[in-house]
C-alpha positions, 0 to 999 in steps of 0.5 A: 929310659935307656936315655936315663940309664946312660946318664946315671951310668956316666955320672957314676963313672966320673965320680968314680973316676974323680974326687972320690976314687983317690978316696976309695983306693986309700980306703983299699990300702988300709983295709988290706991290713985290717987297721982296725978303722971300719969302712962303711958304704951306702947310698946317702947324700948328706949335705950338712952335719946340722940335724936341725936343717936337713932330713938327709943326714940321718947317717952320719949323725945318728952315730954321734948324737942320741935321741932322748928314746925313739926307735931302737931304744924301745925294741932292744933293752941294749940300745938306750939313747940319751935316757936310760929310763922312762916313765908316764904317771897315771894321768898319762901327761907327766912323762919322766925320764932318767939320763945316764948318770955321770954321762958326758959330751965328747968334749968331756963336758957333763951330759945332763937332763939339762941339755935334753931340755934345752934341745926341745926347748930350743924347738919349742920356742920357734913354733910359729915364728918365721924361722920355726924350726921344721925342715929338719930330723930336729923339728917341732912335730908334736911340741905343740902338745907340751905344757912343760919341758924341764929338768928336774936335776942333773939325772931327771927329764920331766915332760908334761903334755896337754892331752895324752900323747906318746910323742915324748918317747916317739919323737926322733929329736938328737939331744944336742949340746947346750954349750954348743947350740944356745948363741945360734939363732933360729934363722941360723940353725934352720938354714946356714949354721953347718955344724962342722965338725969335730961334732959334740955328742954322746954317741959311739962314734963321733964325726971328726971330718965330713967331705959332701958327696964322699965321706964322713970320718969318725973317731971313737967317743972315749967318753961313751956310757958303756965304754970306748968303742974297741975299734980306731974309728969308722970311715962312712963313705956316701955313694949314688949307686950300690955298684961301687959298694959291691966292689968294695965289698969284694975288694976289701976296701969296704967292711960293710955295705947296704943297699945291694941289688938282688944280684949283687947280694946273691954274688957276694953270698958265693964268697967265702970271706963275706956273710950276707944279710937281709932286713926288714925295715919301715920302707912301703913301696906304694903305687898312690893316685893324684886323687886331687881336685883343682889345682894339681889334679890328674888327666881325669876324674877317675883317679878321684873315684874309689870304685876306679881305685879298687878296681885298679887293686885287683890287677896289680899282683903284689906277689908276683912283684915280689918274685919277679921284680925283688928276686924275693927280696921283698914282703907282699904289700897290704894295709899301710902298717909295715910288718916291722912295726909289730905293735900294730901290723895286721895282713888285713886278711879278711878284706884284701883283694886278690890279683884277678884281672877279670874281675878288676875289668868287670868292677871297672865295667860296673864302676862306668869305665867302658871301652865304648868304641871298641878301640880296646881302651876304656872311657871314662863316665862321660865317655872320653878316652884317657891314658894315665901318666905313671912317674917314678923314681926314688926317693932320697935316702930310700931304697929303689924300686925296681923298674921291673915292678913298674913295668909289670904294673903298666902291663896288667893296666894295659891288660884291662884297657888301661894305657899308661906311659911311664916316666922316670925322674931323678930324687929332685925332680920327683919329689917336685912333681909329688910335693903338695900342689900349694907347693908347685906339685901335682899333675901327674896321674899314678906315681910308684915311690917309696914311703919310710916313716917310723913305726911310731902309729902317727907317723905310720898314719901321716901317709893318709893326713889331709894336707901333710907332706906326706901325703903323696895322693893329697887324699882327703877323709874327714873319717881318716883325720878323725881317727888319726887324732884320736891316735894323737891322744892315745897312750894305751898300746892296746886302744892304739892298736884298735885305732891304727887298725882302723884307720888303715882299712879305711885307707885299704877300702878307699884306696888311694894308695895301692901298697905293692911290697915292704922291701927287704934292705940287703947287706953285707959284711966281710968277716976278716977284720971286724967281728960283732956285726949282729945276726942275718936281719940285723947286721946294722940298725936303721935307726941308731948307732948299732952295732958300732959301740961294739964291734971289735977286732976279729 
């Protein structure tokens, strides 16, 4: 682990000493005079500005492209996307979207319902083809349930689904201009087409320059539907750790930073010219068990036993993890639904386990996992000794799970006679190990990592869907799959709440996952140059352009 930490530190030092450093210095010089250019820092690594080709470029493309509806528009009346209004008919199949009248693309051409219909039909037309568009933010998920997608006029989009479904409002497709994308082949859209700046979008900030591994530079969209932003532009700096973000906030080379560590956040809170905040997000930090059988299985069949997994749940103290590893900047975990998904969250108080090492040991004994040879370590049901490999790391685009959380878990398991070895991996290696066994993944026993879906109930439940790439436990449950299918065919919120709660209880009881925490993202902004950041808990949306449409000089 120490070797990994030194390697990471050396890589960061090299980055700061190399190509990124001159840019940081330029930013510092500009920021000193409050030149009306907003400077942002985050731990992100976008590889392309093409939303059809990657999951890793949400930031910065979300400031340039609008979703049709998606998350923020449903939560906040003042953060609408491409559609100003939407409704579903009594048949729960026919959705009508009213597009902002007179809206324009950033190049001055009309932005209409025909562009939205083009974007969705472009995706739908790729279904089942060798070059299906299923590898990026703009993907085919849910479109097999589309009966028709059409523009009735410039301001009216109609989507008719085959069965009742919420995907027309929950789907996070970025609407792109037909006049730019109509001649791009599916093969190019999912791979080689980079969509080089300047981009053409309807969001408040348009990507004008992109330097991979360094920054994206934005110019304000003079045609933005609620008026041109009052700033002169924005520079989004890409970093591999929080250290330069904290340093940039202190020096004035950054106006806003996100993804800070607890120590950095607490230090910045003491500065009179900096305001800090923490926001609830959809990320779940999880302990997953490798429940696979056959190819990709773990080192012991115990991992496939719900009674073994349930007993382990009593040996993990989420409150202690929050207090000791996150320094209080998280919410103790329970079910797979996150507190910020307020329509569907339940704390499962009536079935929640409590931390009790003696109870964990008692349940392991009762399930047949006993220390029969007196060496202080448990054997499996066949009397064979075992040691569990726990792998961990930070997924690309997620916030880091503190290593202290992993150390606590390994210590607790050791106290009940289960020996654990810990392997720490970078994002790419972690993804390779936890990918589906059919894709070459597996062979590990436990993993501590992050899961960050949208608050859409279908996305929340992907973690348990058989064969889904988000199902890191490789778990299969016919009952759970049936419940998720019912969710997919439901529009009514009250009925959805009941279905999601039942599905969450199935996972909690079967315990392919132990949800450790719901982390809070730590952020900070300087007060000297810009106003309009919002309040603590809402400085910057994790799902859209807010607040870069309304920042103004301080």
